[in-house]
OpenMM code with the backbone's topology and positions (N, CA, C; nanometers):
from openmm import Vec3, app, unit

residues = "UNK UNK UNK UNK UNK UNK UNK UNK UNK UNK UNK UNK UNK UNK UNK UNK UNK UNK UNK UNK UNK UNK UNK UNK UNK UNK UNK UNK UNK UNK UNK UNK UNK UNK UNK UNK UNK UNK UNK UNK UNK UNK UNK UNK UNK UNK UNK UNK UNK UNK UNK UNK UNK UNK UNK UNK UNK UNK UNK UNK UNK UNK UNK UNK UNK UNK UNK UNK UNK UNK UNK UNK UNK UNK UNK UNK UNK UNK UNK UNK UNK UNK UNK UNK UNK UNK UNK UNK UNK UNK UNK UNK UNK UNK UNK UNK UNK UNK UNK UNK UNK UNK UNK UNK UNK UNK UNK UNK UNK UNK UNK UNK UNK UNK UNK UNK UNK UNK UNK UNK UNK UNK UNK UNK UNK UNK UNK UNK UNK UNK UNK UNK UNK UNK UNK UNK UNK UNK UNK UNK UNK UNK UNK UNK UNK UNK UNK".split()
positions = [
    Vec3(16.1408, 8.2826, 4.8066),
    Vec3(16.0386, 8.3772, 4.7695),
    Vec3(16.0775, 8.5161, 4.8208),
    Vec3(16.0615, 8.6148, 4.7339),
    Vec3(16.0902, 8.7544, 4.7694),
    Vec3(15.9577, 8.8266, 4.7938),
    Vec3(15.9447, 8.8841, 4.9119),
    Vec3(15.8199, 8.9476, 4.9533),
    Vec3(15.8446, 9.0945, 4.9841),
    Vec3(15.7747, 9.1814, 4.9125),
    Vec3(15.7801, 9.3237, 4.9422),
    Vec3(15.6823, 9.3496, 5.0567),
    Vec3(15.7322, 9.4099, 5.1633),
    Vec3(15.6528, 9.4286, 5.2839),
    Vec3(15.5981, 9.5705, 5.2914),
    Vec3(15.4657, 9.5797, 5.3000),
    Vec3(15.4016, 9.7082, 5.3257),
    Vec3(15.4170, 9.7381, 5.4744),
    Vec3(15.4362, 9.8629, 5.5067),
    Vec3(15.4649, 9.9022, 5.6453),
    Vec3(15.3542, 9.8652, 5.7430),
    Vec3(15.2289, 9.8561, 5.6963),
    Vec3(15.1194, 9.8288, 5.7896),
    Vec3(15.1285, 9.6917, 5.8554),
    Vec3(15.1979, 9.5988, 5.7929),
    Vec3(15.2150, 9.4655, 5.8528),
    Vec3(15.3079, 9.4742, 5.9740),
    Vec3(15.4174, 9.5451, 5.9588),
    Vec3(15.5096, 9.5629, 6.0706),
    Vec3(15.4450, 9.6476, 6.1800),
    Vec3(15.3728, 9.7510, 6.1412),
    Vec3(15.3041, 9.8368, 6.2384),
    Vec3(15.2031, 9.7560, 6.3190),
    Vec3(15.1287, 9.6678, 6.2530),
    Vec3(15.0324, 9.5828, 6.3237),
    Vec3(15.1007, 9.4920, 6.4244),
    Vec3(15.2187, 9.4424, 6.3894),
    Vec3(15.2958, 9.3589, 6.4816),
    Vec3(15.3361, 9.4395, 6.6043),
    Vec3(15.3915, 9.5566, 6.5827),
    Vec3(15.4405, 9.6405, 6.6920),
    Vec3(15.3271, 9.6866, 6.7834),
    Vec3(15.2163, 9.7237, 6.7234),
    Vec3(15.1017, 9.7745, 6.8005),
    Vec3(15.0103, 9.6634, 6.8518),
    Vec3(15.0355, 9.5391, 6.8084),
    Vec3(14.9490, 9.4262, 6.8427),
    Vec3(14.8027, 9.4602, 6.8123),
    Vec3(14.7794, 9.5034, 6.6873),
    Vec3(14.6497, 9.5568, 6.6461),
    Vec3(14.5416, 9.4515, 6.6299),
    Vec3(14.4206, 9.4982, 6.6515),
    Vec3(14.2979, 9.4240, 6.6239),
    Vec3(14.2167, 9.5139, 6.5324),
    Vec3(14.1641, 9.4587, 6.4211),
    Vec3(14.0891, 9.5450, 6.3291),
    Vec3(13.9437, 9.5596, 6.3734),
    Vec3(13.8652, 9.6322, 6.2955),
    Vec3(13.7265, 9.6620, 6.3327),
    Vec3(13.6383, 9.5385, 6.3370),
    Vec3(13.6789, 9.4334, 6.2693),
    Vec3(13.6036, 9.3072, 6.2721),
    Vec3(13.6588, 9.2124, 6.3790),
    Vec3(13.7439, 9.2644, 6.4660),
    Vec3(13.8063, 9.1905, 6.5758),
    Vec3(13.9012, 9.0806, 6.5294),
    Vec3(13.9551, 9.0974, 6.4078),
    Vec3(14.0608, 9.0074, 6.3613),
    Vec3(14.1905, 9.0479, 6.4299),
    Vec3(14.2676, 8.9503, 6.4708),
    Vec3(14.3915, 8.9756, 6.5442),
    Vec3(14.5064, 9.0016, 6.4469),
    Vec3(14.5116, 9.1208, 6.3936),
    Vec3(14.6149, 9.1545, 6.2948),
    Vec3(14.7551, 9.1433, 6.3525),
    Vec3(14.7712, 9.1835, 6.4763),
    Vec3(14.9032, 9.1737, 6.5388),
    Vec3(14.9496, 9.0300, 6.5476),
    Vec3(14.8591, 8.9410, 6.5851),
    Vec3(14.8925, 8.7983, 6.5977),
    Vec3(14.9203, 8.7373, 6.4599),
    Vec3(14.8365, 8.7708, 6.3618),
    Vec3(14.8599, 8.7185, 6.2268),
    Vec3(14.9898, 8.7728, 6.1677),
    Vec3(15.0248, 8.8974, 6.2000),
    Vec3(15.1532, 8.9519, 6.1551),
    Vec3(15.2681, 8.8737, 6.2173),
    Vec3(15.2539, 8.8399, 6.3442),
    Vec3(15.3563, 8.7600, 6.4137),
    Vec3(15.3716, 8.6221, 6.3490),
    Vec3(15.2596, 8.5582, 6.3182),
    Vec3(15.2626, 8.4264, 6.2526),
    Vec3(15.3232, 8.4388, 6.1130),
    Vec3(15.2878, 8.5458, 6.0409),
    Vec3(15.3439, 8.5704, 5.9084),
    Vec3(15.4968, 8.5753, 5.9148),
    Vec3(15.5515, 8.6536, 6.0081),
    Vec3(15.6971, 8.6646, 6.0194),
    Vec3(15.7598, 8.5312, 6.0582),
    Vec3(15.6943, 8.4547, 6.1439),
    Vec3(15.7452, 8.3224, 6.1833),
    Vec3(15.7498, 8.2288, 6.0627),
    Vec3(15.6461, 8.2319, 5.9795),
    Vec3(15.6450, 8.1481, 5.8590),
    Vec3(15.7519, 8.1927, 5.7592),
    Vec3(15.7716, 8.3226, 5.7489),
    Vec3(15.8776, 8.3733, 5.6599),
    Vec3(16.0137, 8.3228, 5.7058),
    Vec3(16.0354, 8.3227, 5.8365),
    Vec3(16.1623, 8.2718, 5.8904),
    Vec3(16.1764, 8.1231, 5.8611),
    Vec3(16.0694, 8.0487, 5.8860),
    Vec3(16.0718, 7.9032, 5.8656),
    Vec3(16.0933, 7.8661, 5.7196),
    Vec3(16.0277, 7.9383, 5.6297),
    Vec3(16.0335, 7.9071, 5.4859),
    Vec3(16.1478, 7.9782, 5.4138),
    Vec3(16.2282, 8.0536, 5.4897),
    Vec3(16.3437, 8.1242, 5.4344),
    Vec3(16.3050, 8.2240, 5.3250),
    Vec3(16.1915, 8.2895, 5.3434),
    Vec3(16.1501, 8.3961, 5.2517),
    Vec3(16.2374, 8.5182, 5.2762),
    Vec3(16.2584, 8.5964, 5.1744),
    Vec3(16.3316, 8.7218, 5.1883),
    Vec3(16.2316, 8.8366, 5.1916),
    Vec3(16.2342, 8.9109, 5.3015),
    Vec3(16.1493, 9.0283, 5.3156),
    Vec3(16.2265, 9.1476, 5.2606),
    Vec3(16.1651, 9.2192, 5.1682),
    Vec3(16.2301, 9.3321, 5.1043),
    Vec3(16.1818, 9.4610, 5.1710),
    Vec3(16.2788, 9.5384, 5.2198),
    Vec3(16.2499, 9.6644, 5.2881),
    Vec3(16.3007, 9.7804, 5.2040),
    Vec3(16.2141, 9.8759, 5.1777),
    Vec3(16.2519, 9.9931, 5.0984),
    Vec3(16.2608, 10.1162, 5.1880),
    Vec3(16.3127, 10.2226, 5.1312),
    Vec3(16.3166, 10.3495, 5.2036),
    Vec3(16.1750, 10.3992, 5.2293),
    Vec3(16.0836, 10.3755, 5.1350),
    Vec3(15.9433, 10.4154, 5.1536),
    Vec3(15.8844, 10.3436, 5.2752),
    Vec3(15.9150, 10.2158, 5.2907),
    Vec3(15.8725, 10.1379, 5.4077),
    Vec3(15.9275, 10.2030, 5.5350),
    Vec3(16.0564, 10.2291, 5.5374),
    Vec3(16.1209, 10.2857, 5.6565),
    Vec3(16.0646, 10.4227, 5.6916),
    Vec3(16.0403, 10.5053, 5.5899),
    Vec3(15.9845, 10.6381, 5.6139),
    Vec3(15.8468, 10.6291, 5.6784),
    Vec3(15.7642, 10.5359, 5.6307),
    Vec3(15.6301, 10.5191, 5.6870),
    Vec3(15.6361, 10.4676, 5.8307),
    Vec3(15.7270, 10.3744, 5.8579),
    Vec3(15.7425, 10.3209, 5.9939),
    Vec3(15.7823, 10.4334, 6.0894),
    Vec3(15.8784, 10.5124, 6.0473),
    Vec3(15.9246, 10.6223, 6.1335),
    Vec3(15.8122, 10.7225, 6.1580),
    Vec3(15.7367, 10.7540, 6.0546),
    Vec3(15.6285, 10.8526, 6.0659),
    Vec3(15.5154, 10.8028, 6.1569),
    Vec3(15.4788, 10.6758, 6.1449),
    Vec3(15.3617, 10.6243, 6.2156),
    Vec3(15.3933, 10.5772, 6.3570),
    Vec3(15.5045, 10.5039, 6.3749),
    Vec3(15.5344, 10.4486, 6.5081),
    Vec3(15.6690, 10.4933, 6.5637),
    Vec3(15.7322, 10.5884, 6.4969),
    Vec3(15.8583, 10.6490, 6.5453),
    Vec3(15.9678, 10.5461, 6.5728),
    Vec3(15.9788, 10.4467, 6.4867),
    Vec3(16.0823, 10.3452, 6.5010),
    Vec3(16.1827, 10.3629, 6.3873),
    Vec3(16.3089, 10.3693, 6.4222),
    Vec3(16.4155, 10.3858, 6.3238),
    Vec3(16.4378, 10.2561, 6.2456),
    Vec3(16.4910, 10.2702, 6.1263),
    Vec3(16.5193, 10.1554, 6.0388),
    Vec3(16.6079, 10.0519, 6.1093),
    Vec3(16.7085, 10.0981, 6.1816),
    Vec3(16.7990, 10.0053, 6.2507),
    Vec3(16.7253, 9.9245, 6.3572),
    Vec3(16.6258, 9.9832, 6.4208),
    Vec3(16.5468, 9.9104, 6.5207),
    Vec3(16.4534, 9.8088, 6.4542),
    Vec3(16.4030, 9.8452, 6.3357),
    Vec3(16.3203, 9.7517, 6.2589),
    Vec3(16.4029, 9.6281, 6.2224),
    Vec3(16.5220, 9.6515, 6.1692),
    Vec3(16.6048, 9.5376, 6.1280),
    Vec3(16.6489, 9.4551, 6.2485),
    Vec3(16.6702, 9.5186, 6.3608),
    Vec3(16.7045, 9.4438, 6.4828),
    Vec3(16.5889, 9.3536, 6.5250),
    Vec3(16.4662, 9.4048, 6.5160),
    Vec3(16.3494, 9.3226, 6.5490),
    Vec3(16.3366, 9.2049, 6.4533),
    Vec3(16.3619, 9.2288, 6.3243),
    Vec3(16.3542, 9.1201, 6.2265),
    Vec3(16.4618, 9.0151, 6.2533),
    Vec3(16.5805, 9.0593, 6.2926),
    Vec3(16.6865, 8.9644, 6.3294),
    Vec3(16.6430, 8.8793, 6.4478),
    Vec3(16.5816, 8.9416, 6.5473),
    Vec3(16.5345, 8.8677, 6.6647),
    Vec3(16.4266, 8.7662, 6.6279),
    Vec3(16.3510, 8.7967, 6.5222),
    Vec3(16.2481, 8.7047, 6.4739),
    Vec3(16.3046, 8.6014, 6.3756),
    Vec3(16.4355, 8.6087, 6.3496),
    Vec3(16.5052, 8.5197, 6.2551),
    Vec3(16.4538, 8.5322, 6.1124),
    Vec3(16.4098, 8.6508, 6.0767),
    Vec3(16.3570, 8.6764, 5.9426),
    Vec3(16.4698, 8.7225, 5.8511),
    Vec3(16.4781, 8.6603, 5.7335),
    Vec3(16.5721, 8.7065, 5.6309),
    Vec3(16.5148, 8.8328, 5.5687),
    Vec3(16.5954, 8.9343, 5.5591),
    Vec3(16.5478, 9.0579, 5.4982),
    Vec3(16.6587, 9.1159, 5.4119),
    Vec3(16.6141, 9.1997, 5.3206),
    Vec3(16.7079, 9.2702, 5.2333),
    Vec3(16.6646, 9.4158, 5.2279),
    Vec3(16.7568, 9.5040, 5.2550),
    Vec3(16.7292, 9.6470, 5.2463),
    Vec3(16.7686, 9.6935, 5.1067),
    Vec3(16.6708, 9.7350, 5.0297),
    Vec3(16.7002, 9.7816, 4.8946),
    Vec3(16.7228, 9.9326, 4.8970),
    Vec3(16.8136, 9.9761, 4.8146),
    Vec3(16.8435, 10.1190, 4.8092),
    Vec3(16.7974, 10.1801, 4.6773),
    Vec3(16.7313, 10.1002, 4.5958),
    Vec3(16.6836, 10.1517, 4.4675),
    Vec3(16.5706, 10.2517, 4.4906),
    Vec3(16.5557, 10.3393, 4.3977),
    Vec3(16.4482, 10.4388, 4.4006),
    Vec3(16.3454, 10.4010, 4.2947),
    Vec3(16.2214, 10.4333, 4.3242),
    Vec3(16.1173, 10.4132, 4.2238),
    Vec3(16.1336, 10.5205, 4.1176),
    Vec3(16.1351, 10.4788, 3.9931),
    Vec3(16.1506, 10.5741, 3.8834),
    Vec3(16.0199, 10.6503, 3.8645),
    Vec3(16.0290, 10.7824, 3.8622),
    Vec3(15.9099, 10.8666, 3.8515),
    Vec3(15.8238, 10.8302, 3.7308),
    Vec3(15.8912, 10.7955, 3.6206),
    Vec3(15.8192, 10.7585, 3.4996),
    Vec3(15.7334, 10.6340, 3.5226),
    Vec3(15.7921, 10.5341, 3.5884),
    Vec3(15.7194, 10.4083, 3.6157),
    Vec3(15.6062, 10.4323, 3.7154),
    Vec3(15.6308, 10.5123, 3.8184),
    Vec3(15.5276, 10.5435, 3.9174),
    Vec3(15.4113, 10.6156, 3.8491),
    Vec3(15.4428, 10.7130, 3.7661),
    Vec3(15.3385, 10.7876, 3.6938),
    Vec3(15.2580, 10.6959, 3.6031),
    Vec3(15.3274, 10.6035, 3.5379),
    Vec3(15.2609, 10.5072, 3.4491),
    Vec3(15.1636, 10.4201, 3.5287),
    Vec3(15.2054, 10.3738, 3.6457),
    Vec3(15.1192, 10.2898, 3.7298),
    Vec3(14.9991, 10.3704, 3.7781),
    Vec3(15.0221, 10.4932, 3.8204),
    Vec3(14.9115, 10.5786, 3.8654),
    Vec3(14.8115, 10.5995, 3.7517),
    Vec3(14.8622, 10.6338, 3.6337),
    Vec3(14.7765, 10.6622, 3.5187),
    Vec3(14.7005, 10.5378, 3.4717),
    Vec3(14.7713, 10.4261, 3.4561),
    Vec3(14.7098, 10.3048, 3.4015),
    Vec3(14.6254, 10.2274, 3.5022),
    Vec3(14.6616, 10.2358, 3.6294),
    Vec3(14.5940, 10.1542, 3.7307),
    Vec3(14.5096, 10.2372, 3.8277),
    Vec3(14.5215, 10.3690, 3.8194),
    Vec3(14.4409, 10.4591, 3.9020),
    Vec3(14.4537, 10.4287, 4.0523),
    Vec3(14.5775, 10.4282, 4.1011),
    Vec3(14.6000, 10.4076, 4.2440),
    Vec3(14.6751, 10.5274, 4.3017),
    Vec3(14.6765, 10.5343, 4.4331),
    Vec3(14.7431, 10.6446, 4.5028),
    Vec3(14.8939, 10.6419, 4.4795),
    Vec3(14.9535, 10.7585, 4.4908),
    Vec3(15.0966, 10.7742, 4.4678),
    Vec3(15.1795, 10.6773, 4.5526),
    Vec3(15.1569, 10.6736, 4.6842),
    Vec3(15.2411, 10.5892, 4.7701),
    Vec3(15.2274, 10.4405, 4.7349),
    Vec3(15.1068, 10.3976, 4.6972),
    Vec3(15.0874, 10.2582, 4.6570),
    Vec3(15.1554, 10.2301, 4.5229),
    Vec3(15.1555, 10.3294, 4.4353),
    Vec3(15.2262, 10.3146, 4.3072),
    Vec3(15.3765, 10.3042, 4.3304),
    Vec3(15.4286, 10.3808, 4.4267),
    Vec3(15.5714, 10.3729, 4.4604),
    Vec3(15.6044, 10.2329, 4.5118),
    Vec3(15.5237, 10.1820, 4.6053),
    Vec3(15.5482, 10.0473, 4.6588),
    Vec3(15.5403, 9.9426, 4.5467),
    Vec3(15.4430, 9.9566, 4.4582),
    Vec3(15.4283, 9.8626, 4.3470),
    Vec3(15.5518, 9.8665, 4.2567),
    Vec3(15.5949, 9.9862, 4.2210),
    Vec3(15.7126, 10.0010, 4.1340),
    Vec3(15.8370, 9.9422, 4.1998),
    Vec3(15.8536, 9.9660, 4.3291),
    Vec3(15.9699, 9.9119, 4.4006),
    Vec3(15.9645, 9.7595, 4.4094),
    Vec3(15.8469, 9.7052, 4.4343),
    Vec3(15.8322, 9.5592, 4.4425),
    Vec3(15.8679, 9.4943, 4.3089),
    Vec3(15.8197, 9.5525, 4.2013),
    Vec3(15.8484, 9.4979, 4.0677),
    Vec3(15.9971, 9.5122, 4.0358),
    Vec3(16.0521, 9.6310, 4.0605),
    Vec3(16.1928, 9.6573, 4.0275),
    Vec3(16.2877, 9.5676, 4.1077),
    Vec3(16.2487, 9.5304, 4.2284),
    Vec3(16.3353, 9.4460, 4.3116),
    Vec3(16.3003, 9.2971, 4.2991),
    Vec3(16.2266, 9.2635, 4.1936),
    Vec3(16.1956, 9.1245, 4.1579),
    Vec3(16.1229, 9.0475, 4.2677),
    Vec3(16.0264, 9.1122, 4.3306),
    Vec3(15.9481, 9.0448, 4.4340),
    Vec3(15.8397, 8.9580, 4.3702),
    Vec3(15.8053, 8.8514, 4.4412),
    Vec3(15.6979, 8.7634, 4.3962),
    Vec3(15.5605, 8.8178, 4.4338),
    Vec3(15.5556, 8.8899, 4.5444),
    Vec3(15.4290, 8.9452, 4.5887),
    Vec3(15.4499, 9.0569, 4.6895),
    Vec3(15.3421, 9.1306, 4.7113),
    Vec3(15.3367, 9.2340, 4.8143),
    Vec3(15.2491, 9.1801, 4.9263),
    Vec3(15.2937, 9.1978, 5.0499),
    Vec3(15.2115, 9.1621, 5.1649),
    Vec3(15.1654, 9.2918, 5.2301),
    Vec3(15.0329, 9.3060, 5.2428),
    Vec3(14.9747, 9.4277, 5.2990),
    Vec3(14.8403, 9.3961, 5.3635),
    Vec3(14.8115, 9.4655, 5.4719),
    Vec3(14.6777, 9.4571, 5.5303),
    Vec3(14.5796, 9.5360, 5.4455),
    Vec3(14.6280, 9.6249, 5.3622),
    Vec3(14.5415, 9.7055, 5.2760),
    Vec3(14.5415, 9.6495, 5.1348),
    Vec3(14.5058, 9.5240, 5.1223),
    Vec3(14.5065, 9.4579, 4.9917),
    Vec3(14.4207, 9.5341, 4.8908),
    Vec3(14.3133, 9.5931, 4.9377),
    Vec3(14.2243, 9.6682, 4.8485),
    Vec3(14.2983, 9.7796, 4.7741),
    Vec3(14.4040, 9.8306, 4.8362),
    Vec3(14.4824, 9.9359, 4.7722),
    Vec3(14.5616, 9.8847, 4.6524),
    Vec3(14.5846, 9.7539, 4.6479),
    Vec3(14.6686, 9.6954, 4.5428),
    Vec3(14.5910, 9.6062, 4.4447),
    Vec3(14.4606, 9.5981, 4.4600),
    Vec3(14.3792, 9.5134, 4.3718),
    Vec3(14.3984, 9.5518, 4.2254),
    Vec3(14.4072, 9.6807, 4.1989),
    Vec3(14.4173, 9.7288, 4.0607),
    Vec3(14.5501, 9.6939, 3.9941),
    Vec3(14.6516, 9.6554, 4.0713),
    Vec3(14.7812, 9.6214, 4.0119),
    Vec3(14.8018, 9.4699, 4.0019),
    Vec3(14.6938, 9.3948, 4.0179),
    Vec3(14.7023, 9.2485, 4.0165),
    Vec3(14.7701, 9.1943, 3.8913),
    Vec3(14.7555, 9.2596, 3.7805),
    Vec3(14.8214, 9.2142, 3.6581),
    Vec3(14.9713, 9.2376, 3.6581),
    Vec3(15.0173, 9.3245, 3.7471),
    Vec3(15.1602, 9.3556, 3.7556),
    Vec3(15.2293, 9.2728, 3.8630),
    Vec3(15.1647, 9.2618, 3.9798),
    Vec3(15.2200, 9.1870, 4.0921),
    Vec3(15.1055, 9.1468, 4.1846),
    Vec3(15.1171, 9.0312, 4.2442),
    Vec3(15.0137, 8.9813, 4.3350),
    Vec3(15.0279, 9.0469, 4.4722),
    Vec3(14.9151, 9.0678, 4.5364),
    Vec3(14.9143, 9.1172, 4.6738),
    Vec3(14.8310, 9.0225, 4.7591),
    Vec3(14.8815, 8.9916, 4.8778),
    Vec3(14.8091, 8.9083, 4.9738),
    Vec3(14.8147, 8.9755, 5.1101),
    Vec3(14.7150, 8.9466, 5.1926),
    Vec3(14.7227, 8.9867, 5.3325),
    Vec3(14.8091, 8.8834, 5.4046),
    Vec3(14.8600, 8.9160, 5.5219),
    Vec3(14.9334, 8.8146, 5.5980),
    Vec3(14.8482, 8.6895, 5.6239),
    Vec3(14.7194, 8.7079, 5.6489),
    Vec3(14.6301, 8.5941, 5.6741),
    Vec3(14.6199, 8.5048, 5.5512),
    Vec3(14.6080, 8.5647, 5.4331),
    Vec3(14.6027, 8.4856, 5.3098),
    Vec3(14.7336, 8.4103, 5.2890),
    Vec3(14.8449, 8.4753, 5.3141),
    Vec3(14.9755, 8.4109, 5.3016),
    Vec3(14.9837, 8.2908, 5.3960),
    Vec3(14.9434, 8.3104, 5.5198),
    Vec3(14.9440, 8.2023, 5.6197),
    Vec3(14.8574, 8.0866, 5.5711),
    Vec3(14.7359, 8.1185, 5.5258),
    Vec3(14.6433, 8.0140, 5.4781),
    Vec3(14.7022, 7.9353, 5.3615),
    Vec3(14.7664, 8.0041, 5.2668),
    Vec3(14.8247, 7.9349, 5.1516),
    Vec3(14.9410, 7.8457, 5.1934),
    Vec3(15.0233, 7.8911, 5.2852),
    Vec3(15.1366, 7.8102, 5.3337),
    Vec3(15.0837, 7.6880, 5.4067),
    Vec3(14.9852, 7.7078, 5.4920),
    Vec3(14.9307, 7.5957, 5.5706),
    Vec3(14.8615, 7.4955, 5.4788),
    Vec3(14.7868, 7.5452, 5.3769),
    Vec3(14.7217, 7.4541, 5.2832),
    Vec3(14.8224, 7.3710, 5.2062),
    Vec3(14.9388, 7.4282, 5.1712),
    Vec3(15.0416, 7.3549, 5.0981),
    Vec3(15.1117, 7.2527, 5.1868),
    Vec3(15.1126, 7.2786, 5.3173),
    Vec3(15.1761, 7.1858, 5.4112),
    Vec3(15.0834, 7.0670, 5.4372),
    Vec3(14.9534, 7.0971, 5.4533),
    Vec3(14.8557, 6.9922, 5.4891),
    Vec3(14.8273, 6.8977, 5.3757),
] * unit.nanometer
topology = app.Topology()
chain = topology.addChain("A")
for resn in residues:
    res = topology.addResidue(resn, chain)
    for name in ("N", "CA", "C"):
        topology.addAtom(name, app.Element.getBySymbol(name[0]), res)
């Protein structure tokens, strides 16, 4: 399975975040990465992902990949760019923010099965193009398939 990773999942792991409803996002992000390692999922990292990580938590791309290696997570760094025409089309047809349209276009172009994001609400409008799940939903689906 190819998973396009939104930066907020990695940020939650690094910051060990808890959301406003006291959900342990940092812990669920950790479990998500462990399941990805166990199930041999490929995490897709884009330049947009790296730029957001650097801006929010000041972590370089090489440090991100080192952390993923330590977690035994398979990852792929894509160098493709989102085509402006496709991004504009997604914005116009789906009425979403520019950065979310870029992530959507990159996920589709790199043949991902889904996007993992804590901000699933940002991707609801693109459900017909690509599925989005939170790390918790991903964990629940994997555990349900195992049980």
